[in-house]
N, C-alpha and C positions, 0 to 999 in steps of 0.2 A: 139149682138150675144155673146160676150165674158161672160157676164154673163153667159148664157145658156152654155156655155162648160165648164165654171168651177163649174154650179152647177152640171153637169154630172160627172164630176171628182170627187167632193164631194161624189157624191152618189155611185158611184162605187167603192172608198175607203170604203166608208162605209158597202157595200155590203161585201167586201174581209174583214174586219175589224169582222163582224156579223158570217162570214163562220168559221173565226179562235177563236171566241168568244166561247167555250162550256164549260156547266156545268162541276163540277168535277166528276158528277157520268160518265157520257159521257165520259169523259178523264179515269175513272177508268176503263170503258168497253172497250175502245181502247185498253189500255195498256195490257190488258187480250190477247186481240186478238195477239195483238203482240207477246207475248209469245206462246201462247198456239195453233193458228190456225196450221192446220196440210200443211194448201196452203202458200205456198210463198208469192205471187200476196197478198193475204189478210195480212199478216202479214205486208209486205213492205208498202201497203195503210194506214193500221191503225199506223204504227208506225210514217209514215209522218205527219198524222192527228195529233198523240198527240204530237209531236214535236213541230207543230206550235200553236195548242193550247195552250199547257203549256207556249211557248214563248208569248203567247198573254195574258195568265193571270198573268203571272210574271210583264208584264209591267203596269200593275196599281201599283200604289203606295202603300207600306206596304204588300202585297200580298207575298214578300219572305219570310217573318216573321210567316206566316201560316203554320204548321205543316205538312199537305196533308198526314194523313195514309190512307185514301182509293186507293194512287196511290201507289198498291201493287207491282207493276212492274218497279219501282226504288227505288232509294236510294239516300235518301237527309240529307246533313250533314249543320248544320248554325255554321258559325264561333263564336268562344266562346265568340267575341264583339260583335256579332250579324250586324256586317257590311255587310255579306252577308251570302248567300246560295248556295250550289253545289249540281246540282241534276244530276246524272247519271245512265243510263240503256243501256240494250243490245237487239240485235233484232238478231234472228238466221237468217242465209244468206240460199238458197236452200241445198248448200250442208252441213250444220251444222254446218258454220261456223259463229263466235258472231261479229257482229258489233257493237262499241260500239258508245252512245252519252251523250251529255254531255253539261250543261247550267249553268251557273254563275250567279246570279242577286242580287241587292244589289241596297242601295241608298247610292249617292256619289255627297257630295258639293251641296244636295238639289235636285239633279235629279235619278230619276229611271233607271238603266242602266241594259241590258239584252244581254250576251256574248253567243255566239252559241260556242261550242269544236265542233272541227270535228276531229275525231279518224285519226292519221295517226302513228300509233303506228308500224307498219310494214315495215313502209318506211323511217323511222327514222334510218339515218346512224351510227350513235352513239348515241345508246338508254341512256348511264348512262353520257354523256359528254354533250348534245348539249341543249342549252336554248330556249324552245319552247313557241311560241305564240299560241294564242287560236286554229289557223285556222291549227295549226301544232301540235296539242294535241296528247301527249302521252297516247293513251285512258287506262283509268282502271275505274272500278267500285269501287269509294271509300267508306270506312266503318267505317272509323276513322279520326277525324279533333284535331289536338292539336297545341295548341298555341306555341311560341319561345321568350322563354324570351330574351328581350333587341330588339327584330326584332318586331316592331309593322306591320309592312304590310307584315310579313312572318308568315305561316301556314306550319306544317307537315301534309302530307295525308298519309293514308293507303290502300291499292286499289289491286283489283285481276282483272289480265285480263286472260280469261281463252283462251285456243286452243284446238285442235283437239289431239294434239302430246304433246305438251308444254304448262303448264301454266307458268303464273309469276307473283309475288306480287312484286309490286310496293311501294318504299318508296320514296314520293315525295314530294317537296316544292313547294307550292303554293305562289306567289308575287302577292298582289292585292292593288294596288296605289293608293294615294288619290283621282283621279277622275276614279277611277276604271280599271285602266287599267291592265291586268292580262298577267303573264309569268310564265310558270312551268321550273322551275329547278334553283338550285341555292348553290353558292357555300359555303357550309356551313358542308359538309361532310369530316372529317379529318380521311378519309379509304385510307390505302396502299395496301392492298389485300380483294379482294371479290370474292368468289367463286372459290377458286382455280386459281387465277390471280391477278400478281403482277399490280397494276394501274400506268401507265404512269404519270397521273395529276388527281389532286383531281375530284372526283365525284361529278357530279350537281344532281343524284339521284341514288338510289340503286334499282337494280333488280334482284329479285331471281329467275332462270328458272329451272324449274323440269319437270320431268314424268307428264305428266295429269292424270294418274293413283294416283298419290299420294296425297296427302292433307295435307299442310304445313301450318304452326301458323306463323302469324305474329298480334302480337296484343301491345297493349298500356297496360303496369301493372301500377296502379296509385300508389298501395304501393312502388315499386322500382322508379318510376317515372323514367322510362325505357321500349323502346320500345323490346319487347320479342319474339324472333325470333328460328324455329327449324334449326338447321346446317345443309344443305343440303351436300351431297356428292355424291360418285360413289359407286357400291356395291364392287369395285376393284381399288386399285390405278393407275391400268394401265388404266384406264377409266375416270380420272380426265379431264377434260373440254367435256367430250360428256354429255350435259346436258338431253339428251335424257332418259339417266337410271338416273339422280339425284333425289333423295330422303332424306328425313331426315334419321338422323342417331344417335337421340336418346339423343344427347346434343342439348345444346341451346347458342345462344348466345345474346346479346344485344346492343343497340344504348343508349347513355345517350347523355347530352347535357350538355357542359361546357366552357365557357369563348366563347361563340358565334359559339360552333364546335359541330355537332353530332360526340360523339368518339366510336368506336367498340371495344365492350370486348369480348373476345372467352371463351367457357368452363364456362358458367354463371350457378349457382346454387343459387336459391329464392324459398321464400317461398310465395304462393299466396294469403294468408291470407284467403282462399275461396273467396276471390272476383273475380278472373278471374281464372279459371281452366283450364290449359294446360297439354294436354295428348299428348303422341304421336299418328299420326294417323296409322290405319291398312297400313300395307303393302302388294301389290300385288303379286299375287303369281309366276307370268311369267316373274319374271325377273331373272336374274342370282343370284344362291346363294353365299354369302360369304364363304369363307375358313375358 
């Protein structure tokens, strides 16, 4: 009797695993539906199947090292030392608001580990000061990862979180321990003022918040070895702090790494050397004009 129960349990678990084990072509199709279907129920269902299928795929030893170019609905970043890879994507809801999803996968101490990231960006009370676990992830679509000299388990991430009225560019630090334990946010920013506010304590991440009609640049510049970013501001001084009207003012700031800290440098002029061309974005025409 006991053997029959165990056999039935193994068969049931095998069926569940088979349901989640999808081919890369199937995952690619689900990813397209997640973004393109006009029906929310279809997008939501496809996204859940994509999430489960990707988790199953990444649970296989060594699969986190595969580039997966066919999965065009997500961005994959591999850590420079190949310890792990991070996968992020988004799904629009019925109101057109994006919910973000993420997975970190790697091999630690000979064991494959897959960690689900749960988007809590809008619920984190102090976004720039809170250290976050995977289940309270400050969700963003990450498009760049950089090592941090002298910090073997920490990596700099650059990401975007789109909104209906406000967009955010997130300058984040992910810490991945020897056994794969993950946290977001680290006290490595020596920044006293940010986005027209004096910070009462060192931030654990930096967030640029601006009008969703604008495009703001935050990129790693290999020649300068700095994060180069648009300086954001309001069209008039009296609007300082009202991030709904913030946008690029055609000047640039930078973050550079020195003595274990990211330092902020304002009013940066630089030569891209034709490697990364940074242009001021077009401005919307329906915001108040500058005097």
